[in-house]
NUKOLDREN-666621 format. One record per residue (C-alpha): x, y, z; residue in one letter. Coordinates in steps of 0.05 Angstrom, whole numbers, plus 5000, padded with zeros to 4 digits. Example, Ala and Ser with C-alpha at 12.3 -4.5 7.8 and 13.67 -1.06 7.14 Angstrom:
! NUKOLDREN-666621
X:5246	Y:4910	Z:5156	code:a
X:5273	Y:4979	Z:5143	code:s
***
This chain:
! NUKOLDREN-666621
X:4878	Y:2088	Z:5666	code:m
X:4907	Y:2140	Z:5625	code:a
X:4871	Y:2208	Z:5610	code:i
X:4847	Y:2206	Z:5536	code:r
X:4864	Y:2274	Z:5506	code:i
X:4840	Y:2303	Z:5439	code:l
X:4876	Y:2365	Z:5420	code:i
X:4844	Y:2419	Z:5371	code:a
X:4884	Y:2475	Z:5350	code:d
X:4893	Y:2506	Z:5279	code:d
X:4968	Y:2524	Z:5289	code:h
X:5009	Y:2464	Z:5267	code:h
X:5071	Y:2481	Z:5311	code:v
X:5030	Y:2493	Z:5372	code:v
X:4987	Y:2429	Z:5364	code:r
X:5050	Y:2387	Z:5350	code:r
X:5086	Y:2418	Z:5408	code:g
X:5026	Y:2397	Z:5455	code:l
X:5027	Y:2328	Z:5426	code:v
X:5105	Y:2323	Z:5435	code:f
X:5101	Y:2341	Z:5505	code:f
X:5039	Y:2309	Z:5532	code:l
X:5062	Y:2241	Z:5503	code:k
X:5120	Y:2243	Z:5552	code:t
X:5067	Y:2239	Z:5610	code:q
X:5050	Y:2169	Z:5634	code:p
X:4981	Y:2195	Z:5658	code:e
X:4961	Y:2223	Z:5586	code:i
X:4942	Y:2190	Z:5520	code:e
X:4936	Y:2230	Z:5460	code:i
X:4882	Y:2199	Z:5416	code:i
X:4872	Y:2251	Z:5362	code:g
X:4890	Y:2323	Z:5332	code:e
X:4841	Y:2367	Z:5303	code:a
X:4854	Y:2428	Z:5256	code:r
X:4793	Y:2462	Z:5270	code:d
X:4729	Y:2464	Z:5308	code:g
X:4688	Y:2426	Z:5256	code:k
X:4741	Y:2372	Z:5260	code:e
X:4742	Y:2373	Z:5337	code:a
X:4667	Y:2363	Z:5342	code:v
X:4666	Y:2306	Z:5291	code:e
X:4729	Y:2270	Z:5322	code:m
X:4702	Y:2281	Z:5391	code:t
X:4636	Y:2245	Z:5370	code:m
X:4675	Y:2187	Z:5343	code:k
X:4734	Y:2178	Z:5390	code:l
X:4696	Y:2199	Z:5459	code:l
X:4758	Y:2231	Z:5494	code:p
X:4758	Y:2247	Z:5565	code:d
X:4783	Y:2317	Z:5553	code:i
X:4789	Y:2362	Z:5490	code:v
X:4841	Y:2414	Z:5490	code:l
X:4807	Y:2466	Z:5452	code:m
X:4837	Y:2529	Z:5421	code:d
X:4785	Y:2588	Z:5415	code:l
X:4803	Y:2623	Z:5347	code:e
X:4796	Y:2569	Z:5293	code:m
X:4770	Y:2568	Z:5219	code:p
X:4706	Y:2532	Z:5201	code:n
X:4680	Y:2531	Z:5275	code:m
X:4713	Y:2570	Z:5331	code:n
X:4726	Y:2539	Z:5401	code:g
X:4660	Y:2566	Z:5431	code:i
X:4616	Y:2542	Z:5380	code:e
X:4654	Y:2471	Z:5379	code:a
X:4648	Y:2467	Z:5456	code:t
X:4573	Y:2477	Z:5449	code:r
X:4561	Y:2425	Z:5399	code:a
X:4608	Y:2376	Z:5435	code:i
X:4568	Y:2384	Z:5501	code:k
X:4504	Y:2377	Z:5464	code:q
X:4523	Y:2310	Z:5431	code:g
X:4571	Y:2285	Z:5490	code:c
X:4556	Y:2318	Z:5553	code:p
X:4610	Y:2274	Z:5595	code:n
X:4671	Y:2301	Z:5549	code:v
X:4700	Y:2355	Z:5588	code:k
X:4730	Y:2417	Z:5549	code:i
X:4790	Y:2457	Z:5571	code:m
X:4801	Y:2522	Z:5531	code:m
X:4873	Y:2534	Z:5518	code:l
X:4882	Y:2605	Z:5486	code:t
X:4919	Y:2665	Z:5486	code:s
X:4858	Y:2704	Z:5499	code:f
X:4837	Y:2723	Z:5570	code:s
X:4785	Y:2780	Z:5555	code:d
X:4717	Y:2780	Z:5584	code:q
X:4689	Y:2766	Z:5513	code:d
X:4720	Y:2703	Z:5508	code:h
X:4721	Y:2675	Z:5578	code:v
X:4648	Y:2682	Z:5595	code:i
X:4618	Y:2656	Z:5529	code:p
X:4668	Y:2595	Z:5533	code:a
X:4645	Y:2575	Z:5607	code:i
X:4571	Y:2588	Z:5585	code:e
X:4581	Y:2541	Z:5526	code:a
X:4600	Y:2488	Z:5574	code:g
X:4678	Y:2492	Z:5581	code:a
X:4702	Y:2464	Z:5648	code:s
X:4771	Y:2494	Z:5646	code:g
X:4800	Y:2558	Z:5614	code:f
X:4878	Y:2563	Z:5612	code:q
X:4926	Y:2609	Z:5577	code:l
X:4979	Y:2584	Z:5530	code:k
X:5033	Y:2613	Z:5572	code:d
X:5019	Y:2562	Z:5626	code:i
X:5079	Y:2519	Z:5650	code:e
X:5077	Y:2450	Z:5618	code:p
X:5077	Y:2418	Z:5689	code:d
X:5021	Y:2461	Z:5708	code:e
X:4980	Y:2442	Z:5645	code:l
X:4990	Y:2367	Z:5668	code:v
X:4963	Y:2383	Z:5733	code:r
X:4908	Y:2421	Z:5709	code:a
X:4886	Y:2365	Z:5661	code:i
X:4892	Y:2314	Z:5719	code:i
X:4850	Y:2358	Z:5765	code:q
X:4798	Y:2371	Z:5709	code:l
X:4796	Y:2299	Z:5702	code:k
X:4779	Y:2288	Z:5775	code:n
X:4720	Y:2345	Z:5774	code:g
X:4758	Y:2403	Z:5794	code:e
X:4745	Y:2469	Z:5753	code:n
X:4810	Y:2497	Z:5728	code:q
X:4803	Y:2572	Z:5710	code:l
X:4871	Y:2607	Z:5705	code:h
X:4875	Y:2667	Z:5752	code:p
X:4898	Y:2712	Z:5689	code:k
X:4833	Y:2693	Z:5654	code:a
X:4786	Y:2704	Z:5713	code:t
X:4806	Y:2744	Z:5773	code:s
X:4804	Y:2810	Z:5743	code:h
X:4748	Y:2799	Z:5699	code:l
X:4697	Y:2757	Z:5741	code:l
X:4704	Y:2801	Z:5801	code:s
X:4671	Y:2857	Z:5760	code:h
X:4612	Y:2816	Z:5741	code:l
X:4547	Y:2828	Z:5776	code:t
X:4480	Y:2788	Z:5772	code:a
X:4445	Y:2795	Z:5707	code:k
X:4381	Y:2812	Z:5748	code:n
X:4353	Y:2808	Z:5819	code:s
X:4319	Y:2743	Z:5806	code:d
X:4388	Y:2708	Z:5806	code:e
X:4397	Y:2718	Z:5879	code:r
X:4332	Y:2680	Z:5899	code:k
X:4360	Y:2605	Z:5892	code:p
X:4413	Y:2627	Z:5938	code:l
X:4363	Y:2632	Z:5993	code:d
X:4353	Y:2555	Z:5986	code:g
X:4425	Y:2542	Z:6006	code:l
X:4441	Y:2525	Z:6078	code:t
X:4501	Y:2561	Z:6114	code:k
X:4550	Y:2510	Z:6098	code:r
X:4527	Y:2503	Z:6027	code:e
X:4540	Y:2576	Z:6016	code:l
X:4608	Y:2572	Z:6047	code:e
X:4626	Y:2517	Z:6003	code:v
X:4600	Y:2557	Z:5943	code:l
X:4645	Y:2612	Z:5962	code:k
X:4705	Y:2570	Z:5965	code:e
X:4692	Y:2539	Z:5897	code:i
X:4692	Y:2611	Z:5870	code:a
X:4763	Y:2612	Z:5895	code:k
X:4785	Y:2556	Z:5854	code:g
X:4795	Y:2511	Z:5913	code:k
X:4795	Y:2434	Z:5907	code:s
X:4749	Y:2386	Z:5953	code:n
X:4809	Y:2374	Z:5995	code:k
X:4828	Y:2445	Z:6004	code:e
X:4756	Y:2464	Z:6023	code:i
X:4753	Y:2408	Z:6072	code:a
X:4810	Y:2432	Z:6107	code:s
X:4794	Y:2504	Z:6108	code:d
X:4724	Y:2490	Z:6135	code:l
X:4745	Y:2429	Z:6183	code:f
X:4699	Y:2381	Z:6150	code:i
X:4711	Y:2311	Z:6113	code:t
X:4727	Y:2313	Z:6036	code:e
X:4665	Y:2267	Z:6033	code:k
X:4622	Y:2318	Z:6063	code:t
X:4649	Y:2371	Z:6016	code:v
X:4629	Y:2329	Z:5957	code:k
X:4559	Y:2326	Z:5984	code:t
X:4552	Y:2396	Z:5994	code:h
X:4577	Y:2406	Z:5921	code:v
X:4526	Y:2363	Z:5895	code:s
X:4472	Y:2399	Z:5933	code:n
X:4492	Y:2465	Z:5909	code:v
X:4493	Y:2443	Z:5838	code:l
X:4423	Y:2415	Z:5841	code:a
X:4390	Y:2473	Z:5877	code:k
X:4425	Y:2521	Z:5831	code:l
X:4411	Y:2479	Z:5771	code:e
X:4486	Y:2487	Z:5748	code:l
X:4523	Y:2433	Z:5705	code:a
X:4592	Y:2438	Z:5742	code:d
X:4636	Y:2469	Z:5788	code:r
X:4659	Y:2519	Z:5734	code:t
X:4586	Y:2544	Z:5726	code:q
X:4582	Y:2549	Z:5802	code:a
X:4644	Y:2587	Z:5808	code:a
X:4615	Y:2636	Z:5754	code:l
X:4551	Y:2640	Z:5789	code:y
X:4582	Y:2654	Z:5857	code:a
X:4624	Y:2713	Z:5829	code:v
X:4561	Y:2746	Z:5789	code:r
X:4522	Y:2741	Z:5853	code:n
X:4577	Y:2782	Z:5891	code:g
X:4597	Y:2724	Z:5934	code:l
X:4667	Y:2734	Z:5925	code:t
X:4675	Y:2808	Z:5950	code:k
***
């Protein structure tokens, strides 16, 4: 079944370009276009796409506000930010609002398709340019954030570190010499113990707690 996509971008040329390209992909179905954040929220509630490709800076309601509203009303809909901004003031709020992916508009078309497919399959998709030089400098907000880590087993901690590197379950399984099914179990345990919504938040948590050094 094709991945149902809603595109939200206030720039007509960018939006139509995305539609034109993605419509050529058999794995993807474009079900709607939104010109601003408010329209993106309204269309998402009505159409229930699998993924929303969300611009950050839009009139009426920006991408972060729209993401937060969508996740509150439709928590199963995944949001991928597709933007020109890669600074900390945009990346971190977007992830905290509920975005599961963050890609830059200079991404190669084929890479965008792969990122969409992987996001649909539950893999966090954070562009290296948007995260590597930013998240590596983050530290825990306070010492209390370290305490939940004590509840993780050694293997769960290893898996969390691999998630922070943006690796897929298959890659983690290969690196740790365990089965992909076992990795999925560890990922579920990590999210439950740390009370995190998805892999993207887990990656951010890991970096904030110094697990990527």
